[in-house]
N, C-alpha and C positions, 0 to 999 in steps of 0.2 A: 428969767432964765439966764440972761446975760450977766446979771448981778451975781447970781449963784456961781456961775463959772468963773467970774472974776475973783470971788472970794476963795474958791477952791484953788485957783492958780496962785493967788497971793499966799495961801497957806503952804502950798508946795514950794514956792520960792523961799519962804521963811525956813522951812524944814531943811531944804537942800543947802541954803546959805549957811545955816547954823552948823550943819555937818561939815561943810567945807572949811569954815572958820575953826572948828574943833580940830580937824586934821592938820590944818596949816599951822596952828599954834601948839601942837602937841610936843611935849618935851619929855621923852621917856626917862631921862636921868632924874627928873623931879618926882617920879611916881614910884611907889613901893611895888614890888612884884606881887602879882595876885597869887601865884603858886611858887613853891620852891622845889628844886630837884635835890633830893637827899643823896649824898655820896654813898656808893656801895661800900659796905663794911668788908674789909679784908683782914683776916686774922681773928684771934680770940678777943673778946671783950672782957676786960678785967675789972 
């Protein structure tokens, strides 16, 4: 039981640590936007 809890704890530490690393090294300027906001058309389209 102790070994199982230790493995679960180690997995949680790995998951949380990788998330913290991801957030800490995030650079939004290097990423393409997922969605774009289209400008509202004003006037007639020719």
